[in-house]
N, C-alpha and C positions, 0 to 999 in steps of 0.2 A: 898614247891616246891624245887626241887634240880635245881640249876642254873648251866648252862654251865660255865666253868672257865672264858670264855671271858666276861661273864655277871655277874661275882661275885659281882661287885659293886652295883647291883640292890638291894641286901639285905638291904643296909643302905640308899638307895635313897628315897627321898620323891617324889612320882609320883602321877599324877592324874590317874583316872581309865583307860582312853584311852591309856596312855603311858604304863601302866602295861600290858594291854591286848596286845599291839603291841610287847612289849618285851617278853611276854610269848610265842607269836607266833614265834618270832625269836629264842627263846630258844628251842622250840620244833623242829624247822628246824635244828638248830645246832646239837642236839642230834640225829636227824634222818639222818643226813648226815655227819657221822664222817670222818675226814680227810679234809673236806672243811672248811677252816678257814675264808674264805671270803663269806659273805652273799651276793648273787647277788641281792641286794636290788632293783636296777632299773628294772631288768628283772622280778623280782618276787614280786614287791611291792604290787600288787593287791592281790596276794595269801597271803602274809605275814601280810599285814595291813588291808585288806578289802577295800571296795569301799566307805566307809563313810568318810574317812579322806584324800582322795586324790583329787587333782584338777589340772586342766590344768594351767601351769604357762607359762608366756611369758614376754618378755620385749618389747612388741609392742609399738611403731613402730620401735624400735631399735633391729631388728631381727638378725643382724650379718650375718653369713654364712648360716643360716637355713631359708628356705622359710616357713613362718608360714602356708600359705595355703597348701603347700605340706605336712608339718608335721601333720596338722589337718586332711587332707584327708587320710593320711596313718593310723592315729589313728582310724578314723571312719571306715575304711575298714578292720580293723583287725577282724579275725574270732574267735580269742582266748579270746576276751573280750566280755562278754554279753552286749547286747544293753542297758539294765538297768544300768549297771556299767558305760558305756560310757556316758550316760546322767548325772549320778551323778558326774562323774569326770569333764565333760565339762560344766555343767550348775548348777545342784542342789547344789553341795558342795560349789562352789564359791559364789553362791547366799546366802547360809546360813552363810558363813564366813563373808561376807560384809553386812549382814542383809538387803538385798535388797528386 
């Protein structure tokens, strides 16, 4: 595989398979979007990383300036995220991570 110059370090890195898959997706994005040196990871994380490794993070009950209820409602109302992905991100993935 030819790596984008921003990811040239990957050649010598010791990675687990999931890390390599994620970096390969970012690599394809970088080559497909020449001139964009910043990967919009937050906005495109579902596309770049898939829904198996993302989960909802919070610092509940220390929410700061963000209303957790409002943030969750906005997330669940998004039309650009499939219902199955919303379930994985908000329930299945954290459950798997914490072996619940």
